[in-house]
N, C-alpha and C positions, 0 to 999 in steps of 0.2 A: 946429700946436699943438693939444693936446687941450683940449677945452672941455666938461668934464663938470660936471653939477650933482648927479647922484645916484650915490653910491658904495655898492654892495652887497657886503658883506663876509661871507665864510665865517668861522666861528668856530674849529672844531677843526682844528689843523694850520696855520692861517693867522694868527689872532690869538693863540690860546692853544696852548701846547705840549701837544698831546693825549697824546703818548707818555709824558711824565712823569706826567700825571694817571692814565693807564691803568695804568702800572707800579705807582704808589703804591696805587691802589685795589685791584688784584688781589692784590698782595703782602699788603696789610692784611687782605683778606678771607680769604686762605688761612690766615692765623693765626687769625682769628675762627672759621673753620669747622674748624680742626684738620687742615688738609690738608698741613701741613708747609711746606717752603720752595718758593716758586715761582721756579725758576731762570730765567736769561735765555733759555735754550734753550726752556723751556716757554712763556715769554712770546712768543718768536718764533713758535712754532707756533700759539699762540692768535691772534696778529696775522694770520697767513695765513688761518686759518679765518674769522676775523671779517671780513677784507676780502672774501673770497669771498661771504659772506652779504650784505654791504652792496651789492656789485656786482650780485648777483641782485635785490636790492630796487630798485636804480636801473633795472634792466631790466624792472621790474614783474612779475617771476616769482614773488615771494613777498611776504608781508605783513610789516609792521614787527614784530608780536609773534613771528612765526616767526624773524626775525633775532635778536631779543634773547635768546630762550631757546634757540633751536636752536644758536647758536654755542657756548654753554656746554655744552649736551648733548654735542655732537660733541667738544669739547675734553676734557671730563671722561671721556668714553668712551675716548678715546685714551690719557689719562693714568692710567686705572684708578681714577678718582675716582667717588664716588656720583652717578650721572646724575640721580637723583631730587631732588638738591639744586639743580639748575640754575635752576629758576624763582625760588627764594628768593635764590639767589646773585645773579642778575641784578637783582632788586629792590634789594638792598643796594648793588650795584655802581652803579646809577644815582645814588644819593645820594652814594656815596663819590667818584665822578668829580668832584663839585663841591668836594671838600675841598682839592685841590691846584691852586693857581693859579700858572701860570708862563707868561709872555708870550713869544711868538716875537719875536726881535729886540727892538726898542723899540716894539712895536705900540701900547702904551697912549699913549705920547707922540705918536706919529704921528696917532692918532685924536683926541687932545685938540687938536692943532694944526688938524686938519681940521674939527672941530666949529664950526658957524657959517658956514664957507666953503662947505660942501657939505651935502646932506641925506644922512645916514648911516643905513644899514639893515643889520641882521644877518640873514643868510639861512642857515638851518641845517637839516640832517636829523637832528640829535641829538634825544634825547627831551626832552620838556617838563620832566620832573623834573630831569634833569641840567643842561639849559641855563639854566633860570631860576635855579638855585642858583649856577652859574658866573657868570652875568651880574651877579647881585647881589653876590657875594663879591668879584668883580674890579673892581667899580665901573663896568663897561661899560654897565650899565642906565642910568647917568646920562649916558652919551655918545651912545648910539644914539637916533636919532629914531624908528626903527621896529625891531621885532623880528619876524621871520617864522620860525616853527618848523613844519616839515612836518607834525608830529603834529597840530597845531592846524588847519592848512590842509586836511589830508586828502590831500595830494599831495606826493610827494618830488621834490627835485631829482634828475635834470635835466629832469623833465617840464615842458613849457610851461605846464601848468595851475598849477604852483607860482608861476611868474612872472606869470601873469595876475592872480593875487591881489595880488602885490607891486605891479604897475603900477596896478591899480585903487585900492588903499589909498593909494599914494603920489602918485596922480594924474599918473603919467608918461604923457605923450602923445608926446613926441619921444624915441624910443628912443636916438637918437644922443647924448643927454645922459647916458646911464646906462652905468656900467662895473661889471662884477663882478670881484672879486679873490678868488682861492681857490687852494688847493693841489691840489685833485682834478681830474684831467682828465675823469673819468667823471661827476662830479657838478657841479662848478662851471663848468668850461670848456665841457663838453657842454651844460650847462644854459644858459649864456650864448648858445651857438650856437642852441639850440632857441628861446630867447627873442628872438633877433635883436638882441643887444646886444654891445658890445665886451667883450673878456675880457682879464684880466691873470693870468697863471699864476705863482704864487709857488712857485718851484722851488729851495729852498735846497740840496737834495742833488744837483742836477745830473742829474736823471733824463732819460731820452730820451722824447720825446713820440711817440705813435703818429700815424698819418696820419688818424685818424678825427675829429679836432677841428681847429678853426681858432683859432689863438692870435694875438691882436692884440699883446700885450706879454708878455714873459717876464722875471721878475726873480729874482735870487738872494737879495737882501736887501730887507726891506720898505720901507726908506727910499727905495729907488729909485722907489717909487710917487710920491713928492713931485716927482721930476724929470719924470715923465710928466705930472703934473698942472700943473706950473709953466707 
């Protein structure tokens, strides 16, 4: 039986539906900038470019500012849009991301039930601008006992240094009492492995895991976490 005290939750793609927020933000900004309609095909291409940049960041190959602007520069270049607008577009995008709040499964209710029973922490690589707005607008800032944003720490998941800060601030001595729950194999699960804590992979789309990570639990719906914790 699992005996956890500390639950470390990823935000985007685990608690909040990032794809919905991303789609709404980009479509809205295309109108604002006079770029015309952003089609689903265009969004799909952006997502591929974006993922590539974030994975490079997770491997410590590039910096966060290079991710945030570079992805839009590449995307705009491919789509024949003004590349010089990428920096301003990204700035507006960070704020726009927090305008659409949609929860994955019934994440809010699950977290409310867990509050008080466990020490809850948000662990995210998202930008401070976007994440602070999301947490406030969603009410999650009232639920989490701790919030760890990589931009403030100066280290990204999956680096062990990110989790060193988490353990220090939360005063976690016994790592067997900590569990990380997240949708990203390269960020959350790899991060849990690097931090030597148990991992729970939220995999609603039934993706195949590669052999580079060790997964303690795999769930397709968030409420399965309550069975693990019971």
